[in-house]
PLY file of the C-alpha trace (Angstrom):
ply
format ascii 1.0
element vertex 695
property float x
property float y
property float z
element edge 694
property int vertex1
property int vertex2
end_header
13.74 14.90 102.89
12.08 11.57 103.17
10.75 9.62 100.23
7.09 10.34 100.88
7.67 14.11 100.94
9.56 13.89 97.62
6.65 12.02 95.93
4.17 14.64 97.07
6.28 17.44 95.52
6.58 15.60 92.18
2.83 14.96 92.11
2.07 18.66 92.71
4.51 19.66 89.93
2.96 17.24 87.38
-0.51 18.40 88.27
0.59 21.94 87.58
2.04 20.94 84.19
-1.12 19.09 83.20
-3.17 22.15 84.01
-0.86 24.22 81.82
-1.06 21.71 78.92
-4.80 21.56 79.15
-5.10 25.29 78.94
-2.72 25.52 75.99
-4.57 22.70 74.21
-7.87 24.50 74.60
-6.39 27.73 73.24
-4.94 25.99 70.17
-7.99 23.82 69.55
-10.29 26.85 69.70
-8.10 28.42 67.00
-8.26 25.27 64.89
-12.05 25.09 65.11
-13.12 24.15 61.54
-16.53 25.73 61.94
-14.90 29.17 62.07
-13.31 31.23 59.31
-9.51 30.95 59.47
-7.77 34.01 60.94
-4.10 34.70 61.65
-3.07 33.22 65.06
-2.37 35.60 67.94
0.87 35.61 69.95
-0.85 33.73 72.78
-1.96 30.98 70.37
1.55 30.60 68.98
3.01 30.37 72.54
0.38 27.80 73.47
1.11 25.75 70.31
4.86 25.90 71.02
4.25 24.34 74.46
2.46 21.35 72.97
3.70 18.28 71.10
3.12 19.23 67.39
2.72 15.60 66.34
-0.14 15.06 68.79
-1.86 18.27 67.69
-1.37 17.38 64.00
-2.78 13.90 64.45
-5.89 15.28 66.17
-6.29 18.05 63.59
-5.89 15.64 60.67
-8.66 13.46 62.04
-10.86 16.50 62.52
-10.18 17.70 58.97
-11.08 14.29 57.54
-14.37 14.14 59.41
-15.31 17.73 58.76
-14.43 17.46 55.02
-16.56 14.38 54.49
-19.47 15.97 56.30
-19.35 19.47 54.85
-16.90 20.06 51.96
-17.33 16.79 50.08
-21.07 17.24 49.44
-20.40 20.83 48.44
-17.85 19.80 45.81
-19.73 16.73 44.59
-22.93 18.64 43.91
-21.22 21.82 42.76
-22.96 23.18 39.67
-20.23 24.31 37.31
-22.62 25.71 34.73
-20.02 24.75 32.11
-17.59 27.10 33.87
-14.62 25.34 35.36
-13.40 28.61 36.88
-16.26 28.62 39.41
-15.35 25.14 40.58
-11.67 26.02 40.69
-12.45 28.97 43.00
-14.52 26.68 45.24
-11.64 24.21 45.41
-9.29 27.01 46.37
-11.63 28.16 49.15
-11.84 24.60 50.54
-8.07 24.24 50.48
-7.54 27.56 52.25
-10.17 26.67 54.87
-8.42 23.48 55.95
-4.77 24.21 55.34
-4.19 27.91 55.89
-4.85 27.96 59.64
-2.47 25.08 60.28
0.35 26.54 58.17
0.01 29.84 60.09
1.04 28.02 63.33
4.54 27.49 61.83
4.61 23.82 62.62
7.03 21.32 61.10
7.10 21.60 57.26
6.58 17.87 56.97
3.21 18.25 58.71
2.25 21.07 56.35
2.96 18.90 53.30
1.12 15.90 54.73
-1.94 18.02 55.42
-1.87 19.52 51.92
-1.55 16.06 50.34
-4.43 14.74 52.43
-6.67 17.65 51.49
-5.72 17.31 47.79
-6.67 13.64 47.86
-9.99 14.39 49.53
-10.72 17.17 47.04
-9.84 15.04 44.00
-12.15 12.16 44.97
-14.96 14.60 45.70
-14.88 16.47 42.38
-17.83 16.03 39.99
-17.42 13.21 37.47
-17.60 15.57 34.49
-14.97 17.99 35.76
-12.05 16.19 34.05
-13.66 16.42 30.62
-14.74 20.01 31.22
-11.23 20.97 32.26
-9.80 19.23 29.20
-12.29 21.05 26.97
-11.28 24.36 28.56
-7.63 23.69 27.74
-8.52 22.60 24.19
-10.44 25.80 23.58
-7.61 27.85 25.06
-5.04 26.28 22.71
-7.16 26.40 19.56
-8.49 29.91 20.17
-5.11 31.15 21.39
-6.85 32.62 24.46
-5.21 30.86 27.42
-6.02 33.42 30.13
-8.81 31.44 31.87
-6.97 28.17 31.34
-3.91 29.59 33.06
-6.01 30.62 36.07
-7.62 27.19 36.39
-4.32 25.41 35.92
-2.60 27.53 38.58
-5.44 27.06 41.10
-5.51 23.30 40.69
-1.76 23.04 41.11
-1.78 25.32 44.16
-4.39 23.02 45.64
-2.06 20.07 45.15
-3.94 18.61 42.15
-0.80 18.35 40.05
-1.58 14.95 38.54
-5.16 15.90 37.75
-4.28 19.21 36.11
-1.31 17.85 34.15
-3.39 14.90 32.94
-6.12 17.20 31.64
-3.59 19.45 29.93
-1.85 16.46 28.32
-5.17 15.09 27.05
-6.03 18.50 25.64
-2.73 18.78 23.78
-3.05 15.25 22.42
-6.63 15.86 21.24
-5.78 19.21 19.68
-2.74 17.92 17.81
-4.45 14.73 16.60
-7.54 16.61 15.41
-5.43 19.19 13.60
-3.36 16.51 11.86
-6.43 14.53 10.81
-8.46 17.51 9.61
-5.62 19.32 7.88
-3.53 16.56 6.28
-5.75 13.54 5.60
-5.65 12.55 1.90
-3.34 15.51 1.29
-0.25 13.95 -0.27
0.91 16.41 -2.92
2.70 18.62 -0.39
4.67 17.86 2.75
2.79 18.26 6.01
5.79 17.95 8.34
7.16 21.50 8.06
3.69 23.02 8.21
2.85 20.94 11.29
6.05 21.96 13.10
5.27 25.61 12.34
1.76 25.21 13.75
3.05 23.41 16.85
5.49 26.19 17.66
3.22 29.15 16.92
-0.05 27.79 18.32
0.40 24.90 20.73
3.72 25.81 22.32
2.79 29.48 22.45
-0.43 28.73 24.36
1.19 26.18 26.65
3.99 28.60 27.52
1.38 31.05 28.82
-0.51 28.39 30.77
2.55 26.79 32.39
6.31 27.04 32.39
7.40 24.59 29.70
10.60 22.68 30.31
12.79 21.53 27.45
11.73 17.93 28.03
8.06 18.93 27.85
8.68 20.87 24.62
10.34 17.78 23.12
7.38 15.69 24.25
4.97 17.99 22.36
7.08 17.71 19.21
7.20 13.93 19.58
3.44 13.84 20.00
2.98 15.79 16.78
5.37 13.49 14.91
3.59 10.39 16.21
0.20 11.77 15.16
1.40 12.54 11.64
3.14 9.17 11.39
-0.03 7.36 12.54
-2.09 9.15 9.87
0.38 8.34 7.10
0.63 4.72 8.27
-3.15 4.43 8.07
-3.01 5.74 4.47
0.16 3.92 3.40
-1.35 1.62 0.75
-3.21 4.46 -0.97
-0.07 6.61 -0.80
1.96 3.90 -2.53
-0.73 3.52 -5.21
-0.56 7.27 -5.93
3.20 7.32 -6.52
4.93 9.53 -7.62
2.39 12.28 -6.87
2.37 11.21 -3.21
6.14 11.49 -2.62
5.72 14.43 -0.15
3.61 12.14 2.07
6.43 9.58 2.03
8.81 12.32 3.13
6.49 12.92 6.09
6.82 9.26 7.06
10.58 9.36 6.68
10.77 12.34 9.04
8.37 11.00 11.69
9.03 7.25 11.78
11.08 7.37 14.97
10.31 4.28 17.05
10.38 0.50 16.43
6.68 0.37 17.26
5.82 2.82 14.47
8.00 0.86 12.05
6.20 -2.34 13.00
2.81 -0.64 12.62
3.81 0.56 9.15
4.83 -2.91 8.01
1.78 -4.65 9.48
-0.65 -2.07 8.09
0.78 -2.27 4.58
0.83 -6.08 4.63
-2.77 -6.19 5.82
-4.02 -3.69 3.25
-2.07 -5.24 0.37
-3.32 -8.75 1.18
-6.90 -7.46 0.97
-6.60 -5.11 -2.00
-3.76 -6.57 -4.07
-2.76 -10.18 -3.45
-5.88 -11.94 -4.63
-6.96 -13.88 -7.69
-9.05 -11.17 -9.34
-6.19 -8.66 -9.64
-4.28 -8.76 -12.97
-0.60 -9.69 -12.72
0.42 -6.47 -14.47
-1.27 -4.38 -11.79
0.52 -6.35 -9.06
3.87 -5.75 -10.79
3.13 -2.02 -11.01
2.26 -1.96 -7.31
5.44 -3.89 -6.54
7.53 -1.29 -8.37
5.70 1.52 -6.57
6.27 -0.26 -3.24
10.01 -0.48 -3.87
10.27 3.20 -4.76
8.08 4.27 -1.83
9.80 2.30 0.91
13.24 3.19 -0.41
12.25 6.81 0.09
10.94 6.13 3.58
14.01 4.16 4.66
16.97 3.95 2.24
18.57 1.06 4.13
15.83 -1.26 2.87
14.80 -3.09 6.07
11.15 -2.08 5.79
11.14 -2.74 2.06
12.51 -6.23 2.61
9.65 -7.07 4.97
6.79 -5.68 2.86
8.11 -6.88 -0.52
8.54 -10.55 0.35
4.82 -11.47 0.26
4.42 -9.67 -3.09
7.45 -11.45 -4.56
6.17 -14.81 -3.35
2.76 -14.14 -4.88
4.20 -12.98 -8.21
6.37 -16.08 -8.33
3.18 -18.17 -8.48
1.70 -16.22 -11.42
2.41 -17.86 -14.78
2.59 -14.57 -16.73
4.91 -12.67 -14.39
8.06 -13.31 -16.40
6.53 -12.41 -19.77
5.12 -9.12 -18.44
8.43 -8.08 -16.86
10.36 -8.93 -20.03
7.85 -6.93 -22.10
8.71 -3.90 -19.98
12.44 -4.57 -20.22
12.17 -4.76 -24.01
10.25 -1.47 -24.13
7.09 -2.89 -25.66
4.71 -0.08 -26.61
1.73 -1.82 -25.01
3.54 -2.38 -21.70
2.72 0.09 -18.88
6.12 -0.64 -17.33
8.17 -0.02 -20.49
9.94 2.79 -18.61
12.07 0.21 -16.81
13.93 -0.35 -20.08
15.90 2.80 -19.27
17.35 1.03 -16.23
18.54 -1.80 -18.46
21.03 0.55 -20.07
22.77 1.01 -16.73
24.75 -1.71 -15.07
23.36 -3.05 -11.82
24.57 -0.91 -8.96
24.91 -3.77 -6.50
26.47 -2.92 -3.18
26.28 -4.89 0.03
27.72 -3.23 3.10
26.13 -5.49 5.68
29.21 -7.60 6.38
32.00 -5.13 5.68
33.21 -4.77 9.24
36.35 -2.92 8.11
34.24 -0.06 6.79
34.43 2.80 9.33
30.91 3.86 8.30
29.48 0.37 8.98
26.48 0.21 11.31
24.63 -2.90 12.48
21.29 -3.89 11.00
18.21 -2.53 12.81
16.59 -4.80 15.37
13.57 -5.35 13.14
15.64 -6.67 10.21
14.98 -10.24 9.10
17.71 -12.83 9.87
18.56 -13.16 6.16
18.34 -9.44 5.45
20.95 -8.05 3.08
21.40 -4.32 2.64
22.19 -4.65 -1.07
21.08 -1.68 -3.11
19.10 -2.72 -6.24
17.46 -0.67 -8.94
13.98 -1.44 -10.24
15.07 -4.06 -12.74
17.30 -5.77 -10.21
14.42 -6.00 -7.75
12.13 -7.42 -10.43
14.71 -10.02 -11.39
15.08 -10.83 -7.71
11.52 -12.19 -7.67
12.95 -15.47 -8.98
16.02 -17.20 -7.61
17.56 -17.60 -11.07
17.69 -15.35 -14.12
17.28 -18.34 -16.43
13.52 -17.86 -16.67
14.02 -14.28 -17.86
16.72 -15.22 -20.36
14.45 -17.87 -21.89
11.60 -15.38 -22.20
13.93 -12.78 -23.70
15.05 -15.36 -26.25
11.44 -16.16 -27.15
10.53 -12.49 -27.54
13.67 -11.72 -29.53
12.97 -14.66 -31.84
9.42 -13.45 -32.41
10.61 -9.91 -33.16
13.38 -11.07 -35.48
10.94 -13.10 -37.56
8.80 -9.98 -38.05
11.55 -7.61 -39.17
11.52 -6.50 -42.78
14.57 -6.02 -44.96
16.67 -7.65 -42.25
16.89 -4.40 -40.26
17.96 -5.56 -36.78
19.57 -2.33 -35.56
16.87 -1.62 -32.99
16.86 -5.17 -31.65
20.65 -5.26 -31.60
20.64 -2.07 -29.52
18.24 -3.68 -27.06
20.41 -6.77 -26.88
23.46 -4.66 -26.17
21.63 -3.04 -23.28
20.62 -6.46 -21.95
24.27 -7.48 -21.82
24.74 -4.82 -19.14
22.30 -6.74 -16.96
23.11 -10.35 -17.85
26.42 -11.97 -18.64
27.75 -12.35 -22.15
27.54 -16.13 -21.84
23.88 -15.97 -20.79
23.05 -13.93 -23.90
24.96 -16.19 -26.29
21.82 -17.64 -27.90
20.45 -14.15 -28.50
23.73 -13.07 -30.08
23.58 -16.02 -32.46
19.97 -15.22 -33.40
20.99 -11.69 -34.34
23.91 -13.09 -36.32
21.57 -15.55 -38.10
19.37 -12.73 -39.38
22.36 -10.71 -40.52
23.75 -13.77 -42.29
20.30 -14.42 -43.81
20.45 -10.97 -45.42
23.66 -11.89 -47.23
22.32 -15.30 -48.29
19.05 -13.81 -49.47
20.88 -11.20 -51.54
22.97 -13.89 -53.24
19.90 -16.02 -54.07
18.06 -13.05 -55.55
21.01 -12.26 -57.81
20.61 -15.66 -59.46
16.79 -15.61 -59.77
14.41 -12.75 -60.51
11.36 -14.94 -59.82
12.02 -14.77 -56.07
12.04 -10.98 -55.80
8.99 -10.95 -53.52
10.10 -13.90 -51.38
12.60 -13.60 -48.53
13.57 -15.93 -45.71
15.14 -15.99 -42.27
17.55 -18.90 -42.03
18.01 -19.84 -38.39
20.31 -22.12 -36.42
18.01 -24.78 -35.07
19.98 -25.45 -31.87
20.14 -21.81 -30.72
16.61 -20.64 -31.46
13.66 -21.45 -29.22
11.10 -23.93 -30.51
8.84 -22.17 -32.98
5.22 -22.83 -32.15
3.04 -23.01 -35.20
-0.42 -24.32 -35.92
-0.50 -26.66 -38.95
-2.14 -25.11 -42.00
-1.78 -25.15 -45.79
-0.13 -22.30 -47.68
-1.31 -21.25 -51.15
0.23 -23.24 -53.97
2.19 -20.33 -55.47
3.85 -19.68 -52.12
4.76 -23.35 -51.74
6.29 -23.17 -55.24
8.37 -20.16 -54.22
9.53 -22.02 -51.11
10.65 -24.99 -53.19
12.51 -22.81 -55.69
14.17 -20.84 -52.88
15.28 -24.09 -51.23
16.89 -25.29 -54.46
18.82 -22.05 -54.85
19.97 -22.27 -51.21
21.26 -25.83 -51.65
23.17 -24.70 -54.73
24.70 -21.83 -52.73
25.49 -23.99 -49.71
25.85 -27.61 -50.73
24.92 -30.41 -48.33
22.40 -28.12 -46.62
18.66 -27.91 -46.99
15.88 -25.77 -45.55
12.95 -26.81 -43.37
10.15 -24.26 -43.67
8.08 -22.89 -40.78
4.81 -21.10 -41.39
5.81 -18.04 -39.39
6.91 -14.61 -40.47
5.15 -11.66 -42.09
3.43 -10.97 -45.40
2.88 -7.58 -47.03
-0.44 -7.87 -48.83
-2.57 -5.41 -50.79
-6.31 -6.06 -51.25
-8.08 -4.39 -54.15
-11.80 -4.01 -53.46
-14.46 -2.21 -55.49
-14.25 1.13 -53.73
-10.87 0.97 -51.97
-7.45 -0.63 -51.78
-6.19 -1.78 -48.38
-2.60 -2.70 -47.47
-1.77 -4.93 -44.54
1.27 -6.53 -42.95
-0.07 -9.86 -41.66
1.00 -13.38 -40.74
1.21 -16.09 -43.38
-1.87 -17.72 -41.87
-3.94 -14.53 -42.17
-2.72 -14.03 -45.73
-3.59 -17.63 -46.66
-7.01 -17.16 -45.12
-7.98 -14.05 -47.09
-6.59 -15.43 -50.36
-9.27 -18.13 -50.23
-11.81 -15.39 -51.09
-9.87 -14.23 -54.16
-11.75 -16.34 -56.70
-15.17 -16.57 -55.07
-17.90 -13.96 -54.72
-19.92 -16.17 -52.44
-19.32 -16.50 -48.78
-17.86 -19.49 -46.99
-18.53 -21.10 -43.67
-15.84 -21.63 -41.09
-15.96 -25.38 -41.64
-15.27 -24.94 -45.36
-12.42 -22.53 -44.68
-10.78 -24.80 -42.11
-10.95 -27.74 -44.54
-9.32 -25.75 -47.35
-6.62 -24.45 -45.04
-6.07 -27.83 -43.43
-6.25 -26.32 -39.94
-8.47 -26.59 -36.90
-11.65 -24.60 -36.59
-10.18 -22.61 -33.72
-7.19 -21.49 -35.82
-9.46 -20.48 -38.69
-11.73 -18.56 -36.34
-8.77 -16.51 -35.09
-7.85 -15.46 -38.63
-11.50 -14.73 -39.47
-11.83 -12.47 -36.43
-8.85 -10.41 -37.62
-10.34 -9.72 -41.05
-13.81 -9.00 -39.64
-12.24 -6.51 -37.26
-10.37 -4.84 -40.14
-13.65 -4.49 -42.09
-12.61 -6.77 -44.96
-15.03 -9.58 -44.09
-18.45 -9.59 -42.54
-20.13 -12.43 -40.71
-23.77 -13.20 -41.39
-24.72 -16.12 -39.21
-22.10 -18.80 -39.99
-21.10 -17.39 -43.42
-18.19 -15.01 -44.02
-18.33 -12.76 -47.09
-16.07 -10.04 -48.51
-17.13 -6.44 -47.93
-16.51 -5.05 -51.42
-17.91 -1.61 -50.58
-18.42 0.16 -47.32
-22.07 0.74 -48.29
-22.57 -3.01 -48.60
-21.17 -3.36 -45.14
-23.71 -0.89 -43.74
-26.56 -2.61 -45.56
-25.45 -5.98 -44.29
-25.35 -4.67 -40.76
-28.79 -3.12 -41.09
-30.21 -6.29 -42.59
-28.69 -8.34 -39.86
-30.13 -6.00 -37.23
-33.62 -6.32 -38.70
-33.66 -10.09 -38.85
-33.96 -10.97 -35.17
-34.05 -14.67 -34.48
-35.18 -16.23 -31.24
-32.26 -16.82 -28.90
-31.36 -20.42 -28.17
-30.03 -21.67 -24.86
-26.42 -21.26 -25.93
-26.94 -17.62 -26.86
-28.70 -16.94 -23.58
-25.73 -18.40 -21.70
-23.36 -16.18 -23.71
-25.47 -13.13 -22.92
-25.64 -13.86 -19.19
-22.10 -15.15 -18.62
-20.13 -13.53 -21.44
-19.22 -10.57 -19.25
-17.49 -12.94 -16.82
-15.32 -14.63 -19.48
-12.31 -12.31 -18.79
-12.53 -13.09 -15.06
-12.68 -16.82 -15.77
-9.68 -16.54 -18.07
-7.65 -14.51 -15.56
-8.50 -16.86 -12.70
-7.56 -20.03 -14.59
-4.40 -18.39 -15.95
-3.24 -17.38 -12.48
-4.46 -20.35 -10.43
-4.30 -23.15 -12.95
-6.83 -25.97 -13.32
-9.96 -25.49 -11.17
-13.26 -27.38 -10.74
-16.59 -25.76 -11.51
-17.35 -25.38 -7.78
-14.36 -23.08 -7.25
-15.15 -21.04 -10.35
-18.80 -20.67 -9.28
-17.77 -19.53 -5.77
-15.28 -17.04 -7.21
-17.80 -15.49 -9.60
-20.37 -15.27 -6.79
-17.87 -13.27 -4.72
-17.42 -10.83 -7.63
-21.14 -10.19 -7.98
-22.16 -6.55 -7.59
-25.06 -4.27 -8.39
-23.31 -3.10 -11.58
-22.30 -6.61 -12.68
-24.56 -9.17 -10.95
-23.87 -12.90 -11.16
-27.17 -14.79 -10.99
-26.37 -18.02 -12.85
-26.67 -21.41 -11.20
-23.84 -23.89 -10.99
-25.47 -26.03 -13.73
-25.70 -23.04 -16.08
-22.06 -22.22 -15.43
-21.02 -25.80 -16.25
-22.91 -25.61 -19.56
-21.18 -22.33 -20.40
-17.74 -23.74 -19.50
-18.43 -26.78 -21.69
-19.28 -24.41 -24.55
-15.88 -22.73 -24.06
-14.28 -26.18 -24.19
-16.03 -26.90 -27.51
-14.74 -23.57 -28.82
-11.17 -24.64 -27.86
-10.93 -21.71 -25.44
-10.77 -24.04 -22.42
-9.83 -27.66 -21.93
-11.20 -30.07 -19.33
-9.36 -32.83 -17.48
-10.43 -33.17 -13.85
-11.03 -29.43 -13.98
-11.05 -26.51 -16.38
-7.97 -24.66 -17.59
-7.12 -22.23 -20.39
-6.02 -23.95 -23.58
-2.55 -22.86 -24.63
0 1
1 2
2 3
3 4
4 5
5 6
6 7
7 8
8 9
9 10
10 11
11 12
12 13
13 14
14 15
15 16
16 17
17 18
18 19
19 20
20 21
21 22
22 23
23 24
24 25
25 26
26 27
27 28
28 29
29 30
30 31
31 32
32 33
33 34
34 35
35 36
36 37
37 38
38 39
39 40
40 41
41 42
42 43
43 44
44 45
45 46
46 47
47 48
48 49
49 50
50 51
51 52
52 53
53 54
54 55
55 56
56 57
57 58
58 59
59 60
60 61
61 62
62 63
63 64
64 65
65 66
66 67
67 68
68 69
69 70
70 71
71 72
72 73
73 74
74 75
75 76
76 77
77 78
78 79
79 80
80 81
81 82
82 83
83 84
84 85
85 86
86 87
87 88
88 89
89 90
90 91
91 92
92 93
93 94
94 95
95 96
96 97
97 98
98 99
99 100
100 101
101 102
102 103
103 104
104 105
105 106
106 107
107 108
108 109
109 110
110 111
111 112
112 113
113 114
114 115
115 116
116 117
117 118
118 119
119 120
120 121
121 122
122 123
123 124
124 125
125 126
126 127
127 128
128 129
129 130
130 131
131 132
132 133
133 134
134 135
135 136
136 137
137 138
138 139
139 140
140 141
141 142
142 143
143 144
144 145
145 146
146 147
147 148
148 149
149 150
150 151
151 152
152 153
153 154
154 155
155 156
156 157
157 158
158 159
159 160
160 161
161 162
162 163
163 164
164 165
165 166
166 167
167 168
168 169
169 170
170 171
171 172
172 173
173 174
174 175
175 176
176 177
177 178
178 179
179 180
180 181
181 182
182 183
183 184
184 185
185 186
186 187
187 188
188 189
189 190
190 191
191 192
192 193
193 194
194 195
195 196
196 197
197 198
198 199
199 200
200 201
201 202
202 203
203 204
204 205
205 206
206 207
207 208
208 209
209 210
210 211
211 212
212 213
213 214
214 215
215 216
216 217
217 218
218 219
219 220
220 221
221 222
222 223
223 224
224 225
225 226
226 227
227 228
228 229
229 230
230 231
231 232
232 233
233 234
234 235
235 236
236 237
237 238
238 239
239 240
240 241
241 242
242 243
243 244
244 245
245 246
246 247
247 248
248 249
249 250
250 251
251 252
252 253
253 254
254 255
255 256
256 257
257 258
258 259
259 260
260 261
261 262
262 263
263 264
264 265
265 266
266 267
267 268
268 269
269 270
270 271
271 272
272 273
273 274
274 275
275 276
276 277
277 278
278 279
279 280
280 281
281 282
282 283
283 284
284 285
285 286
286 287
287 288
288 289
289 290
290 291
291 292
292 293
293 294
294 295
295 296
296 297
297 298
298 299
299 300
300 301
301 302
302 303
303 304
304 305
305 306
306 307
307 308
308 309
309 310
310 311
311 312
312 313
313 314
314 315
315 316
316 317
317 318
318 319
319 320
320 321
321 322
322 323
323 324
324 325
325 326
326 327
327 328
328 329
329 330
330 331
331 332
332 333
333 334
334 335
335 336
336 337
337 338
338 339
339 340
340 341
341 342
342 343
343 344
344 345
345 346
346 347
347 348
348 349
349 350
350 351
351 352
352 353
353 354
354 355
355 356
356 357
357 358
358 359
359 360
360 361
361 362
362 363
363 364
364 365
365 366
366 367
367 368
368 369
369 370
370 371
371 372
372 373
373 374
374 375
375 376
376 377
377 378
378 379
379 380
380 381
381 382
382 383
383 384
384 385
385 386
386 387
387 388
388 389
389 390
390 391
391 392
392 393
393 394
394 395
395 396
396 397
397 398
398 399
399 400
400 401
401 402
402 403
403 404
404 405
405 406
406 407
407 408
408 409
409 410
410 411
411 412
412 413
413 414
414 415
415 416
416 417
417 418
418 419
419 420
420 421
421 422
422 423
423 424
424 425
425 426
426 427
427 428
428 429
429 430
430 431
431 432
432 433
433 434
434 435
435 436
436 437
437 438
438 439
439 440
440 441
441 442
442 443
443 444
444 445
445 446
446 447
447 448
448 449
449 450
450 451
451 452
452 453
453 454
454 455
455 456
456 457
457 458
458 459
459 460
460 461
461 462
462 463
463 464
464 465
465 466
466 467
467 468
468 469
469 470
470 471
471 472
472 473
473 474
474 475
475 476
476 477
477 478
478 479
479 480
480 481
481 482
482 483
483 484
484 485
485 486
486 487
487 488
488 489
489 490
490 491
491 492
492 493
493 494
494 495
495 496
496 497
497 498
498 499
499 500
500 501
501 502
502 503
503 504
504 505
505 506
506 507
507 508
508 509
509 510
510 511
511 512
512 513
513 514
514 515
515 516
516 517
517 518
518 519
519 520
520 521
521 522
522 523
523 524
524 525
525 526
526 527
527 528
528 529
529 530
530 531
531 532
532 533
533 534
534 535
535 536
536 537
537 538
538 539
539 540
540 541
541 542
542 543
543 544
544 545
545 546
546 547
547 548
548 549
549 550
550 551
551 552
552 553
553 554
554 555
555 556
556 557
557 558
558 559
559 560
560 561
561 562
562 563
563 564
564 565
565 566
566 567
567 568
568 569
569 570
570 571
571 572
572 573
573 574
574 575
575 576
576 577
577 578
578 579
579 580
580 581
581 582
582 583
583 584
584 585
585 586
586 587
587 588
588 589
589 590
590 591
591 592
592 593
593 594
594 595
595 596
596 597
597 598
598 599
599 600
600 601
601 602
602 603
603 604
604 605
605 606
606 607
607 608
608 609
609 610
610 611
611 612
612 613
613 614
614 615
615 616
616 617
617 618
618 619
619 620
620 621
621 622
622 623
623 624
624 625
625 626
626 627
627 628
628 629
629 630
630 631
631 632
632 633
633 634
634 635
635 636
636 637
637 638
638 639
639 640
640 641
641 642
642 643
643 644
644 645
645 646
646 647
647 648
648 649
649 650
650 651
651 652
652 653
653 654
654 655
655 656
656 657
657 658
658 659
659 660
660 661
661 662
662 663
663 664
664 665
665 666
666 667
667 668
668 669
669 670
670 671
671 672
672 673
673 674
674 675
675 676
676 677
677 678
678 679
679 680
680 681
681 682
682 683
683 684
684 685
685 686
686 687
687 688
688 689
689 690
690 691
691 692
692 693
693 694
């Protein structure tokens, strides 16, 4: 066979094959016609498809699907009217998917082609859905979970997933769960701190959310854990938002702190907690207008709250530092803390005195690497963090670097209390001192021990002096060791002559008892005095100054002015005014203008008040300033006490910021300066390049 004959035979054979391929292509393409309803392929169609290259057919069909979808299905889906019924749209989506995919899958082509076609159709369907369908689907899931009626939601979810819209359907379901849980947490547990919300929330999650989700889809263990984590995060976010108010409501709000302890799982939540509390406390607490005592109370509540949230103390260390730094700048911080430690009746924090009786439970495990239970500090711990466990008193003492400031204040308070005791009864104070030794060293409390000993020794000395002289039966003294007692602050004034005579006689007897020693008298202590008036007898326990003041009225029925009183007492007008205020408050004296008179009968007092009320004099400028600015005097005092010396500009700006509808501040800067100068004249303030409280 020559070469030309062989070429002719090959050409005839290829022409025959092309005719066969063309016929098979037409058969298959007629079956894949997208304008027809998809039917199961016949045997002839399957044979024809098997004779063709599936990749070529798939490529052509994919192009046809894309064109046909954009021309016909996309407008149908985009303008589909759901009538607030997602099920109708889901059925339409299912019909579109079946129309384009079912006929190709029936040809039993390569599985990879089937998946590619399904993915392409899913993408085309997703971009063609109405814009509101995502929210409507989410709302459907929300209603299904809340109403515990997930039947329709399950149908929609299954249809969307069968159509390949896994991401879309899962996203809507996730959004629905998040919205449902967050709304439930907010509506059910906001401002509810007297009972724990955690257990109740977990019960609701399992019986409502998980139950509904299990019917809608097959929940995996990881998805169940994700729902629980979502609930914990929602509860933690709510409690973090409320953290400052929760701390302020301690101890009633302890269940809310337990919620935080159970749900504070991630470093981000811990950081949010710290930042939120610092922000809220800087606005509501750490500012000039807040009294120091309130800040100390909040500091104690903060320690107790954050110890409950995290016993290790990392979070407490971060939130307490700004409060400690601020308290360190307040001049009255030490005195207020010591008042609580000494169980003063007027101290709101006197309960901390119970902690004084216990020794400091100090324990630092941070560097004990030999401890098998040792764990490293959390990543959010400060570089100088120490995991030492302190009680309330220890944390308060930790505000200052040294305890010396507290020991000095304790000495001052103890000295003041010892000088007020009667009959040398120091048992109560000695018991307090014994408790303080548990907190401070014996050496640190040496001065206090000597002061107690001085009073006990004074009792023995006083008893000996009284045995040798009956004239001193009403006069007693506290003989102190000058080098161990704090400096006694006293305002100079003149005692009555009979008291000075008793002092001189007592000093002579003391020098006879202890030769080569003499007494230097201080005008401090207490006086038991009984006042006999026309219709009553009043007994008081007062200071020597107050007793000297009222004795000036013993031999006079007429009143006296403050100037006259201060001259007779040999004291400043400010000192005399303080004593006068005491007796006016007790109802012994009455003030009529500038004259103080004795109230012999209560009826006279009423008449004097009525007479004074009737005689209304025109107000002068000074009185008008007192009326308009007198309400702000406590704020001025607190501000200057906490911040020190300030110019009038700063004071004026501060008072303007405090102005409110209930307490408006309408004075000008010039009026404020006049009022401040009046307070200087009254010895309430002093001025030297600024105003400050006179000590």
